[in-house]
N, C-alpha and C positions, 0 to 999 in steps of 0.2 A: 376393532377396537386396536390392537398389537399395531398395527397402520399406522393409528395416531399414534400414537409412542414412534415412534421408526420417527414418522414426518417434525417430530418436538425433537426430537437430537441434530434434524437434518440443520447446516446452512441459512438461508436462503441466497444465491450470489442472482446478482444482473449482471448484464458486459453491453456496455457503450463504444463501438466501436467501429467507422467505417469501412473494413473492409472485411470485407465478405470471410474467407479464408480463417482470416482471424475466429471471425464471433464463430462461423465451422468448426472447426479445430477444440475454441476454448466450452465450447458450450459441449462436445462431446465430451474431453476431460471430466466436466461438470457433470454428463448424466452419468457417466463411468463410476464415477464413484459415490461410496453408498450416508458420504458421510453428509454428500451437498446438494441442494436441491438451484433446479436453475429456476428462474421466477420470466427469465423473459430479456432478450437482445433485441437492440437499437441498436442503428444504421449512425443517425445523427441525437442531437445534444435536444430537438425541439418536439421527440417526441421520449427521449425519454425523463425529459418534466413535466409531461404529463402525465405519461406510467413510471413511471418510478416511487411515486408517491403514494398510487391507488393499488403500487404491493408487494410496499411494503419489504425488501430486500435486507436480511443484513450486510448484504458485502456487498461495494460494487466497481469491476472493474469494469476500467472511466481508461477511452484514447484518449491521446489530445491533441494532437491534428485533427480534430472534425468540421463538416465541410458545412457552414454558415458559423453558429457559435464552436466558440471552440471545448477541450474538455474540462481545463481547470474552470473559466465560466459556468460554466456545467455545474462542478463541484461544486459555486458559491454559491450557487442559485439551489441543489437540490439541498443542499446545509441547511440553510432555511426551511424551506418544505417538510426536511426529511432526517430533525439534527442525531436521530437516530445510527444513520445509518454508516455504515462504518466504505472510504473511498479512496481505494488500491489505485494509482497510476499508471496504464501500461505505454510504457512509448518504445522508438526506436530512438530515442536522442536521450546520449549523456549528460548534454549544458548543464550546466550548478541551473541558470533560469529559468524552465519548467520546472526543476527540481523544485527548487525554492517559495517558486506561485503555489509551485503545487498545494504546497503544507501552510499558507498562508492565508487558502484559496477552505484548506478543512479535508484536506487529505491523508490518510493513515500510513500510507505506503504508498512507497515507489516502484516500480521493477520495466527490467530493457524487456521489451515484449521473445526475447529469442531466451529469457528462462526459461531452463528446464518442465516436465509440468511434475515429475514432485516434492520441488522447488513451491514450484505455482501455488501447488492447493495446501503443502504449506505455511504460504505466503496467505494464503483464504483466513483458515485457521487462526495460524497469526492473528493478525487483523482482527480480524470476530472478539479474538479475548484479551484485548489491547494490544497490541501489543502496534506495531510501526516494524514493519517488513521494508529490505534496501539493502541489496546490492552490494557489493564491494566496492568495485567499480563507482560505484557512487558516492558509498560509504569515500573511499579515499576524496572523489570532489570537496566534498565537506571539512575535511581537512584540509586543502589545499584552497578552501576558500574562506575557511577562522585564520588559517594563517597569515595570506597576503598580508603583507604593512601595510597601514592605511590611515586612518583618522580615529584615532582615540586609545581605543585600548581595546585588542581584540576580542569578542565573547567569549574563544578556546579558552580562555582566560579565565572565564564564575568558570567551566567547570572543573568538579572536583579532581585527583589523580587520581580515582575509583571513575571519575564519566571517562577523562583522557586512557587511559588506555583501553577503556574498551573500545572506543572508536578505533586505534595505533589497529587491534584488534581487528573489529569487523575491516580496517578499509586493509586487512594483508588476509583477508580473504577469509576467516575463521566464522562458521557458522553458529548462532546465538546459541547449544547447546555445548559447545564445544570451549567459547570463549567463557560461559559457568564454570564449569571440569577443570580450564586453565585461572582461570582469576582465582581457582574456592569459591564463589556468588552462590549464591541459585541465581535461577531462569525467572527470577517475580523481578532483581535485582535489575541480573540483565536488563528486562526490559522497559524499566522505572530508570535507568541513562540513557537508554534508546526515546523519550520522554521526554523526557532533560535536554537530548542533543536537539532534537529534531524544537524546540520550544525557545 
C-alpha cells in the first residue's frame, strides 16, 4: 500500500539521447532522486517512438541530435501519439533555430546538457507542473531574436511590460523564485509569463 502511494507521487521520466555517457549519468541522477522514477532510456528516436507511448512517462528528456530521426521530429510525432507527455529538450547547442523549432514541435522547455544536476531536477519538476524551463543564455537569445529589426512589428511589442520585465530578469540569470521576489509577483504569475513568452 505504502509503495503505491510513493509511486503515485513520483514523476515518471524517460530519456532519449544517443550519447551513452549522458544517458547513464541522467539515469543515475533520476534513480537517486526519490521524487523521480525512470521509465526507460533510449538511444534513438525510432525506439523512443515505439516505447514512450507504451510506458507513458510524465516528462521526457530529449536530445536534439539523434541518429536517423532527430529529437525535434521525434517530439512532433510523440506529441501526437502521447499528447499528455511534457518534453524537455537537452542540447549542447544554444542556437535560436533549434530552440524555436523545438517549441513549435511541442517541447515545453529547453536546457543545455551542461546544466547542473540540481537545476535539471528542478526543471523536470517545473515542466511537470506546467512550467517552461529555460536557461538564462537561451532567454537572452529569445530577447535578441525579438529585438532584431525586421519586417513589421516585433513580436516583443505584443508582450506586456510585466512580461518584458520578466524576460529581462530571466536573461540576467535570475531563477523563477528570485524573479517572483524581485518583481513582487507569485510563482504562478511567473509561470504564466513563461508560457506567454514561449507562445
